[in-house]
VOFILO-416833 format. One record per residue (C-alpha): residue number from 1; x, z, y. Coordinates in Angstrom, 3 decimals, always signed. Layout:
REM VOFILO-416833
<node><seq>NUM</seq><east>X</east><up>Z</up><north>Y</north></node>
...
END
This chain:
REM VOFILO-416833
<node><seq>1</seq><east>+27.727</east><up>-7.546</up><north>-8.683</north></node>
<node><seq>2</seq><east>+29.083</east><up>-9.437</up><north>-11.644</north></node>
<node><seq>3</seq><east>+30.493</east><up>-7.320</up><north>-14.049</north></node>
<node><seq>4</seq><east>+34.539</east><up>-8.033</up><north>-14.756</north></node>
<node><seq>5</seq><east>+34.899</east><up>-7.567</up><north>-18.254</north></node>
<node><seq>6</seq><east>+37.423</east><up>-8.817</up><north>-20.788</north></node>
<node><seq>7</seq><east>+37.653</east><up>-12.513</up><north>-22.049</north></node>
<node><seq>8</seq><east>+38.313</east><up>-12.698</up><north>-25.622</north></node>
<node><seq>9</seq><east>+40.983</east><up>-15.579</up><north>-25.922</north></node>
<node><seq>10</seq><east>+41.809</east><up>-17.768</up><north>-28.748</north></node>
<node><seq>11</seq><east>+38.130</east><up>-16.863</up><north>-30.273</north></node>
<node><seq>12</seq><east>+36.954</east><up>-20.185</up><north>-30.806</north></node>
<node><seq>13</seq><east>+34.731</east><up>-20.351</up><north>-27.611</north></node>
<node><seq>14</seq><east>+35.828</east><up>-21.708</up><north>-24.370</north></node>
<node><seq>15</seq><east>+36.602</east><up>-18.779</up><north>-21.874</north></node>
<node><seq>16</seq><east>+34.420</east><up>-20.783</up><north>-19.286</north></node>
<node><seq>17</seq><east>+31.373</east><up>-20.400</up><north>-21.483</north></node>
<node><seq>18</seq><east>+32.572</east><up>-16.791</up><north>-21.984</north></node>
<node><seq>19</seq><east>+32.303</east><up>-15.940</up><north>-18.626</north></node>
<node><seq>20</seq><east>+29.105</east><up>-18.197</up><north>-18.014</north></node>
<node><seq>21</seq><east>+27.508</east><up>-16.501</up><north>-20.455</north></node>
<node><seq>22</seq><east>+28.547</east><up>-12.993</up><north>-18.992</north></node>
<node><seq>23</seq><east>+27.023</east><up>-14.204</up><north>-15.597</north></node>
<node><seq>24</seq><east>+23.574</east><up>-15.246</up><north>-17.175</north></node>
<node><seq>25</seq><east>+23.943</east><up>-11.660</up><north>-18.796</north></node>
<node><seq>26</seq><east>+24.277</east><up>-10.121</up><north>-15.468</north></node>
<node><seq>27</seq><east>+20.974</east><up>-11.625</up><north>-14.248</north></node>
<node><seq>28</seq><east>+18.826</east><up>-11.001</up><north>-17.058</north></node>
<node><seq>29</seq><east>+19.895</east><up>-7.666</up><north>-16.557</north></node>
<node><seq>30</seq><east>+18.878</east><up>-7.508</up><north>-12.843</north></node>
<node><seq>31</seq><east>+22.887</east><up>-7.130</up><north>-11.689</north></node>
<node><seq>32</seq><east>+22.417</east><up>-10.196</up><north>-9.867</north></node>
<node><seq>33</seq><east>+18.676</east><up>-10.399</up><north>-8.109</north></node>
<node><seq>34</seq><east>+16.995</east><up>-13.536</up><north>-8.204</north></node>
<node><seq>35</seq><east>+18.110</east><up>-15.334</up><north>-4.780</north></node>
<node><seq>36</seq><east>+20.883</east><up>-13.738</up><north>-3.989</north></node>
<node><seq>37</seq><east>+24.648</east><up>-15.675</up><north>-3.503</north></node>
<node><seq>38</seq><east>+27.509</east><up>-15.511</up><north>-6.212</north></node>
<node><seq>39</seq><east>+30.529</east><up>-13.918</up><north>-4.966</north></node>
<node><seq>40</seq><east>+33.465</east><up>-16.671</up><north>-4.004</north></node>
<node><seq>41</seq><east>+35.003</east><up>-18.343</up><north>-6.335</north></node>
<node><seq>42</seq><east>+38.765</east><up>-16.316</up><north>-5.686</north></node>
<node><seq>43</seq><east>+36.919</east><up>-12.986</up><north>-6.188</north></node>
<node><seq>44</seq><east>+35.224</east><up>-13.948</up><north>-9.496</north></node>
<node><seq>45</seq><east>+38.795</east><up>-15.494</up><north>-10.670</north></node>
<node><seq>46</seq><east>+40.151</east><up>-11.859</up><north>-9.777</north></node>
<node><seq>47</seq><east>+37.548</east><up>-10.055</up><north>-12.225</north></node>
<node><seq>48</seq><east>+37.791</east><up>-12.218</up><north>-15.024</north></node>
<node><seq>49</seq><east>+41.369</east><up>-12.701</up><north>-14.760</north></node>
<node><seq>50</seq><east>+41.627</east><up>-16.356</up><north>-14.983</north></node>
<node><seq>51</seq><east>+42.008</east><up>-19.298</up><north>-12.658</north></node>
<node><seq>52</seq><east>+39.566</east><up>-20.767</up><north>-10.393</north></node>
<node><seq>53</seq><east>+39.133</east><up>-23.812</up><north>-12.062</north></node>
<node><seq>54</seq><east>+37.685</east><up>-22.178</up><north>-14.911</north></node>
<node><seq>55</seq><east>+35.230</east><up>-20.133</up><north>-12.824</north></node>
<node><seq>56</seq><east>+34.323</east><up>-23.571</up><north>-11.215</north></node>
<node><seq>57</seq><east>+33.524</east><up>-24.890</up><north>-14.804</north></node>
<node><seq>58</seq><east>+31.527</east><up>-22.015</up><north>-15.669</north></node>
<node><seq>59</seq><east>+29.336</east><up>-22.090</up><north>-12.064</north></node>
<node><seq>60</seq><east>+29.088</east><up>-25.780</up><north>-13.080</north></node>
<node><seq>61</seq><east>+27.667</east><up>-25.019</up><north>-16.124</north></node>
<node><seq>62</seq><east>+25.194</east><up>-22.400</up><north>-15.200</north></node>
<node><seq>63</seq><east>+24.301</east><up>-24.769</up><north>-12.169</north></node>
<node><seq>64</seq><east>+23.641</east><up>-27.522</up><north>-14.498</north></node>
<node><seq>65</seq><east>+21.227</east><up>-25.549</up><north>-16.643</north></node>
<node><seq>66</seq><east>+19.345</east><up>-24.114</up><north>-13.470</north></node>
<node><seq>67</seq><east>+20.664</east><up>-20.394</up><north>-13.542</north></node>
<node><seq>68</seq><east>+21.884</east><up>-21.240</up><north>-10.590</north></node>
<node><seq>69</seq><east>+21.557</east><up>-23.540</up><north>-7.373</north></node>
<node><seq>70</seq><east>+24.279</east><up>-25.336</up><north>-4.965</north></node>
<node><seq>71</seq><east>+23.397</east><up>-25.188</up><north>-1.224</north></node>
<node><seq>72</seq><east>+25.940</east><up>-27.643</up><north>+0.495</north></node>
<node><seq>73</seq><east>+27.584</east><up>-25.610</up><north>+2.860</north></node>
<node><seq>74</seq><east>+25.942</east><up>-22.048</up><north>+1.763</north></node>
<node><seq>75</seq><east>+27.192</east><up>-21.364</up><north>-1.439</north></node>
<node><seq>76</seq><east>+25.957</east><up>-20.824</up><north>-4.686</north></node>
<node><seq>77</seq><east>+22.698</east><up>-19.006</up><north>-5.120</north></node>
<node><seq>78</seq><east>+20.806</east><up>-17.028</up><north>-8.489</north></node>
<node><seq>79</seq><east>+17.918</east><up>-19.648</up><north>-9.205</north></node>
<node><seq>80</seq><east>+14.692</east><up>-17.988</up><north>-8.293</north></node>
<node><seq>81</seq><east>+12.752</east><up>-19.601</up><north>-11.377</north></node>
<node><seq>82</seq><east>+11.096</east><up>-17.083</up><north>-13.998</north></node>
<node><seq>83</seq><east>+11.395</east><up>-18.175</up><north>-17.099</north></node>
<node><seq>84</seq><east>+8.538</east><up>-19.885</up><north>-18.725</north></node>
<node><seq>85</seq><east>+6.719</east><up>-17.981</up><north>-21.543</north></node>
<node><seq>86</seq><east>+5.580</east><up>-19.600</up><north>-24.581</north></node>
<node><seq>87</seq><east>+2.956</east><up>-17.968</up><north>-26.564</north></node>
<node><seq>88</seq><east>+2.465</east><up>-18.646</up><north>-30.242</north></node>
<node><seq>89</seq><east>-0.971</east><up>-17.845</up><north>-31.522</north></node>
<node><seq>90</seq><east>-3.404</east><up>-19.040</up><north>-34.001</north></node>
<node><seq>91</seq><east>-3.973</east><up>-21.854</up><north>-31.985</north></node>
<node><seq>92</seq><east>-1.137</east><up>-23.050</up><north>-29.888</north></node>
<node><seq>93</seq><east>-0.746</east><up>-25.662</up><north>-27.112</north></node>
<node><seq>94</seq><east>+1.769</east><up>-26.439</up><north>-25.144</north></node>
<node><seq>95</seq><east>-0.443</east><up>-27.688</up><north>-22.345</north></node>
<node><seq>96</seq><east>-2.982</east><up>-25.038</up><north>-22.449</north></node>
<node><seq>97</seq><east>-0.304</east><up>-22.423</up><north>-22.959</north></node>
<node><seq>98</seq><east>+1.825</east><up>-23.688</up><north>-19.426</north></node>
<node><seq>99</seq><east>-1.571</east><up>-24.463</up><north>-17.642</north></node>
<node><seq>100</seq><east>-1.574</east><up>-21.240</up><north>-15.552</north></node>
<node><seq>101</seq><east>+2.368</east><up>-21.010</up><north>-15.393</north></node>
<node><seq>102</seq><east>+3.214</east><up>-24.707</up><north>-13.728</north></node>
<node><seq>103</seq><east>+1.450</east><up>-27.672</up><north>-12.068</north></node>
<node><seq>104</seq><east>+2.374</east><up>-30.292</up><north>-14.653</north></node>
<node><seq>105</seq><east>+3.160</east><up>-30.866</up><north>-18.221</north></node>
<node><seq>106</seq><east>+4.158</east><up>-33.753</up><north>-19.842</north></node>
<node><seq>107</seq><east>+5.214</east><up>-34.878</up><north>-23.225</north></node>
<node><seq>108</seq><east>+7.408</east><up>-38.221</up><north>-23.333</north></node>
<node><seq>109</seq><east>+8.271</east><up>-39.803</up><north>-26.781</north></node>
<node><seq>110</seq><east>+11.714</east><up>-40.200</up><north>-27.378</north></node>
<node><seq>111</seq><east>+11.985</east><up>-41.723</up><north>-30.278</north></node>
<node><seq>112</seq><east>+10.371</east><up>-42.204</up><north>-34.050</north></node>
<node><seq>113</seq><east>+10.383</east><up>-43.603</up><north>-37.374</north></node>
<node><seq>114</seq><east>+8.899</east><up>-43.617</up><north>-41.268</north></node>
<node><seq>115</seq><east>+11.088</east><up>-42.153</up><north>-43.781</north></node>
<node><seq>116</seq><east>+10.738</east><up>-40.857</up><north>-47.358</north></node>
<node><seq>117</seq><east>+9.721</east><up>-36.961</up><north>-47.152</north></node>
<node><seq>118</seq><east>+12.661</east><up>-34.450</up><north>-47.987</north></node>
<node><seq>119</seq><east>+11.978</east><up>-31.850</up><north>-50.427</north></node>
<node><seq>120</seq><east>+11.874</east><up>-29.390</up><north>-47.281</north></node>
<node><seq>121</seq><east>+9.184</east><up>-31.523</up><north>-45.330</north></node>
<node><seq>122</seq><east>+7.605</east><up>-32.479</up><north>-48.591</north></node>
<node><seq>123</seq><east>+7.239</east><up>-28.547</up><north>-49.531</north></node>
<node><seq>124</seq><east>+5.782</east><up>-27.838</up><north>-45.868</north></node>
<node><seq>125</seq><east>+3.324</east><up>-30.542</up><north>-45.883</north></node>
<node><seq>126</seq><east>+2.329</east><up>-29.970</up><north>-49.186</north></node>
<node><seq>127</seq><east>+2.995</east><up>-33.457</up><north>-50.523</north></node>
<node><seq>128</seq><east>+4.496</east><up>-34.559</up><north>-53.959</north></node>
<node><seq>129</seq><east>+6.384</east><up>-37.535</up><north>-52.518</north></node>
<node><seq>130</seq><east>+5.605</east><up>-40.428</up><north>-50.032</north></node>
<node><seq>131</seq><east>+6.096</east><up>-41.122</up><north>-46.775</north></node>
<node><seq>132</seq><east>+6.317</east><up>-39.199</up><north>-43.563</north></node>
<node><seq>133</seq><east>+6.364</east><up>-40.169</up><north>-39.605</north></node>
<node><seq>134</seq><east>+8.403</east><up>-38.571</up><north>-37.387</north></node>
<node><seq>135</seq><east>+8.441</east><up>-38.440</up><north>-33.984</north></node>
<node><seq>136</seq><east>+11.101</east><up>-37.142</up><north>-31.818</north></node>
<node><seq>137</seq><east>+9.703</east><up>-35.579</up><north>-28.408</north></node>
<node><seq>138</seq><east>+10.643</east><up>-33.266</up><north>-25.359</north></node>
<node><seq>139</seq><east>+8.331</east><up>-31.569</up><north>-22.845</north></node>
<node><seq>140</seq><east>+8.793</east><up>-30.932</up><north>-19.180</north></node>
<node><seq>141</seq><east>+7.035</east><up>-28.465</up><north>-16.880</north></node>
<node><seq>142</seq><east>+6.678</east><up>-29.475</up><north>-13.081</north></node>
<node><seq>143</seq><east>+9.793</east><up>-32.109</up><north>-14.010</north></node>
<node><seq>144</seq><east>+11.896</east><up>-29.920</up><north>-15.909</north></node>
<node><seq>145</seq><east>+13.019</east><up>-30.685</up><north>-19.551</north></node>
<node><seq>146</seq><east>+12.121</east><up>-27.248</up><north>-21.285</north></node>
<node><seq>147</seq><east>+11.852</east><up>-28.034</up><north>-25.120</north></node>
<node><seq>148</seq><east>+12.266</east><up>-31.007</up><north>-27.426</north></node>
<node><seq>149</seq><east>+10.660</east><up>-31.422</up><north>-30.884</north></node>
<node><seq>150</seq><east>+10.795</east><up>-32.872</up><north>-34.308</north></node>
<node><seq>151</seq><east>+7.610</east><up>-33.296</up><north>-36.043</north></node>
<node><seq>152</seq><east>+6.365</east><up>-35.033</up><north>-39.311</north></node>
<node><seq>153</seq><east>+3.238</east><up>-35.641</up><north>-40.497</north></node>
<node><seq>154</seq><east>+1.972</east><up>-37.205</up><north>-43.686</north></node>
<node><seq>155</seq><east>+1.762</east><up>-41.178</up><north>-42.926</north></node>
<node><seq>156</seq><east>-1.261</east><up>-41.584</up><north>-45.168</north></node>
<node><seq>157</seq><east>-3.468</east><up>-39.366</up><north>-43.245</north></node>
<node><seq>158</seq><east>-2.179</east><up>-39.781</up><north>-39.499</north></node>
<node><seq>159</seq><east>-1.054</east><up>-43.681</up><north>-39.611</north></node>
<node><seq>160</seq><east>-1.184</east><up>-43.927</up><north>-36.165</north></node>
<node><seq>161</seq><east>+0.079</east><up>-40.638</up><north>-34.691</north></node>
<node><seq>162</seq><east>+3.099</east><up>-42.760</up><north>-33.070</north></node>
<node><seq>163</seq><east>+0.857</east><up>-45.041</up><north>-30.408</north></node>
<node><seq>164</seq><east>-1.483</east><up>-42.258</up><north>-30.171</north></node>
<node><seq>165</seq><east>+0.926</east><up>-39.587</up><north>-28.880</north></node>
<node><seq>166</seq><east>+2.744</east><up>-42.798</up><north>-26.953</north></node>
<node><seq>167</seq><east>-0.461</east><up>-43.213</up><north>-25.124</north></node>
<node><seq>168</seq><east>-1.423</east><up>-39.524</up><north>-24.299</north></node>
<node><seq>169</seq><east>+1.420</east><up>-37.519</up><north>-24.268</north></node>
<node><seq>170</seq><east>-0.309</east><up>-34.797</up><north>-26.553</north></node>
<node><seq>171</seq><east>-0.577</east><up>-34.298</up><north>-30.301</north></node>
<node><seq>172</seq><east>-3.902</east><up>-32.397</up><north>-30.161</north></node>
<node><seq>173</seq><east>-4.934</east><up>-35.886</up><north>-28.599</north></node>
<node><seq>174</seq><east>-3.433</east><up>-37.729</up><north>-31.575</north></node>
<node><seq>175</seq><east>-4.645</east><up>-35.703</up><north>-34.131</north></node>
<node><seq>176</seq><east>-8.049</east><up>-36.191</up><north>-33.117</north></node>
<node><seq>177</seq><east>-7.565</east><up>-39.533</up><north>-32.974</north></node>
<node><seq>178</seq><east>-7.007</east><up>-39.050</up><north>-36.776</north></node>
<node><seq>179</seq><east>-10.075</east><up>-37.543</up><north>-37.031</north></node>
<node><seq>180</seq><east>-8.493</east><up>-33.824</up><north>-37.312</north></node>
<node><seq>181</seq><east>-10.970</east><up>-31.990</up><north>-34.418</north></node>
<node><seq>182</seq><east>-9.293</east><up>-28.774</up><north>-34.861</north></node>
<node><seq>183</seq><east>-6.184</east><up>-27.434</up><north>-35.993</north></node>
<node><seq>184</seq><east>-4.281</east><up>-23.800</up><north>-36.597</north></node>
<node><seq>185</seq><east>-0.967</east><up>-22.010</up><north>-36.609</north></node>
<node><seq>186</seq><east>-0.226</east><up>-21.146</up><north>-40.329</north></node>
<node><seq>187</seq><east>+3.182</east><up>-20.274</up><north>-39.762</north></node>
<node><seq>188</seq><east>+6.624</east><up>-19.953</up><north>-37.255</north></node>
<node><seq>189</seq><east>+9.755</east><up>-18.794</up><north>-38.039</north></node>
<node><seq>190</seq><east>+11.961</east><up>-18.638</up><north>-34.774</north></node>
<node><seq>191</seq><east>+16.013</east><up>-18.780</up><north>-34.667</north></node>
<node><seq>192</seq><east>+18.381</east><up>-18.975</up><north>-32.133</north></node>
<node><seq>193</seq><east>+21.384</east><up>-21.963</up><north>-32.291</north></node>
<node><seq>194</seq><east>+23.745</east><up>-23.650</up><north>-29.967</north></node>
<node><seq>195</seq><east>+22.258</east><up>-26.943</up><north>-28.228</north></node>
<node><seq>196</seq><east>+23.601</east><up>-30.297</up><north>-30.226</north></node>
<node><seq>197</seq><east>+24.562</east><up>-33.416</up><north>-28.679</north></node>
<node><seq>198</seq><east>+20.681</east><up>-34.324</up><north>-28.482</north></node>
<node><seq>199</seq><east>+19.219</east><up>-31.470</up><north>-26.754</north></node>
<node><seq>200</seq><east>+22.130</east><up>-31.144</up><north>-24.629</north></node>
<node><seq>201</seq><east>+21.108</east><up>-34.585</up><north>-23.098</north></node>
<node><seq>202</seq><east>+17.640</east><up>-34.526</up><north>-23.145</north></node>
<node><seq>203</seq><east>+17.563</east><up>-30.553</up><north>-21.944</north></node>
<node><seq>204</seq><east>+20.362</east><up>-31.376</up><north>-19.517</north></node>
<node><seq>205</seq><east>+22.137</east><up>-28.184</up><north>-21.140</north></node>
<node><seq>206</seq><east>+25.851</east><up>-27.853</up><north>-20.720</north></node>
<node><seq>207</seq><east>+28.344</east><up>-27.387</up><north>-24.350</north></node>
<node><seq>208</seq><east>+27.546</east><up>-23.961</up><north>-25.606</north></node>
<node><seq>209</seq><east>+24.296</east><up>-23.449</up><north>-24.596</north></node>
<node><seq>210</seq><east>+21.748</east><up>-21.431</up><north>-26.983</north></node>
<node><seq>211</seq><east>+18.649</east><up>-22.937</up><north>-28.100</north></node>
<node><seq>212</seq><east>+15.500</east><up>-20.924</up><north>-29.410</north></node>
<node><seq>213</seq><east>+14.192</east><up>-23.368</up><north>-32.506</north></node>
<node><seq>214</seq><east>+10.777</east><up>-22.775</up><north>-33.824</north></node>
<node><seq>215</seq><east>+9.969</east><up>-24.121</up><north>-37.033</north></node>
<node><seq>216</seq><east>+6.203</east><up>-24.111</up><north>-37.705</north></node>
<node><seq>217</seq><east>+3.734</east><up>-25.404</up><north>-40.001</north></node>
<node><seq>218</seq><east>+0.117</east><up>-26.350</up><north>-38.947</north></node>
<node><seq>219</seq><east>-2.714</east><up>-26.790</up><north>-40.743</north></node>
<node><seq>220</seq><east>-6.599</east><up>-28.295</up><north>-40.399</north></node>
<node><seq>221</seq><east>-9.569</east><up>-26.164</up><north>-40.602</north></node>
<node><seq>222</seq><east>-9.824</east><up>-26.627</up><north>-44.374</north></node>
<node><seq>223</seq><east>-6.358</east><up>-25.060</up><north>-44.500</north></node>
<node><seq>224</seq><east>-4.411</east><up>-28.251</up><north>-45.400</north></node>
<node><seq>225</seq><east>-0.859</east><up>-28.575</up><north>-43.839</north></node>
<node><seq>226</seq><east>-0.929</east><up>-31.586</up><north>-41.148</north></node>
<node><seq>227</seq><east>+2.361</east><up>-31.183</up><north>-39.139</north></node>
<node><seq>228</seq><east>+5.649</east><up>-29.587</up><north>-39.454</north></node>
<node><seq>229</seq><east>+7.884</east><up>-29.395</up><north>-36.833</north></node>
<node><seq>230</seq><east>+11.136</east><up>-27.899</up><north>-35.459</north></node>
<node><seq>231</seq><east>+10.759</east><up>-27.292</up><north>-31.490</north></node>
<node><seq>232</seq><east>+13.795</east><up>-26.517</up><north>-29.607</north></node>
<node><seq>233</seq><east>+13.445</east><up>-24.479</up><north>-26.292</north></node>
<node><seq>234</seq><east>+16.213</east><up>-24.068</up><north>-23.701</north></node>
<node><seq>235</seq><east>+16.996</east><up>-19.906</up><north>-24.198</north></node>
<node><seq>236</seq><east>+17.777</east><up>-19.871</up><north>-20.135</north></node>
<node><seq>237</seq><east>+13.524</east><up>-21.463</up><north>-19.031</north></node>
<node><seq>238</seq><east>+11.548</east><up>-20.175</up><north>-21.899</north></node>
<node><seq>239</seq><east>+10.631</east><up>-16.906</up><north>-23.567</north></node>
<node><seq>240</seq><east>+8.892</east><up>-16.808</up><north>-26.866</north></node>
<node><seq>241</seq><east>+5.932</east><up>-14.316</up><north>-27.341</north></node>
<node><seq>242</seq><east>+3.897</east><up>-14.049</up><north>-30.462</north></node>
<node><seq>243</seq><east>+0.278</east><up>-13.261</up><north>-30.067</north></node>
<node><seq>244</seq><east>-1.211</east><up>-11.316</up><north>-32.698</north></node>
<node><seq>245</seq><east>-4.724</east><up>-11.213</up><north>-31.632</north></node>
<node><seq>246</seq><east>-7.028</east><up>-14.194</up><north>-33.469</north></node>
<node><seq>247</seq><east>-8.384</east><up>-16.425</up><north>-31.107</north></node>
<node><seq>248</seq><east>-11.822</east><up>-16.880</up><north>-29.686</north></node>
END
């Protein structure tokens, strides 16, 4: 059963988004079981004390985000998909992490460029100054977008990272092509925020959706930083787990 909690009006958060978030919360809490049929629009409108158009907006947003699924002539149901688990450990590799959870993963190059390192990026890569290569990527799992990332590399050390990533869809492959056979995760900082316009488009989210942001530094075996990245995960599709056990 969907909880009919109060809506905060004039809060700066759209009412349909508040309703969508409450429905999502009920699903997470197990109040709405996977595969169960959603109550009729008129019933939800009564519970939340809003019009049916507002309910439709909330349902449409959750359907677009993959939380609900619509079946022609039958109604709207809670999607059966489970959240994927992204484990962060000493060696963090996207495709290997999801290998046992999905049939196929894919890395897609969205954009790239060469730019002067900002203070933040230069500090993360232990550079005094110079140029970095920026690549913007998206990862999919069984064809569904689950994350977008922006990564920076020292242009002098991995000059062909764009071409190597484009041909392979793999950061690990691109680094090996530059002579970096192995690398480790030095640090990861996780935060949450609302998805921006680019993430909404690439991850197929609706306005107000939440993304988990993992800001990370990878180092080579000698301890030199080789990659600084900010990865945004669709919070409804991915959960992040920290693995404290050293890799073998």
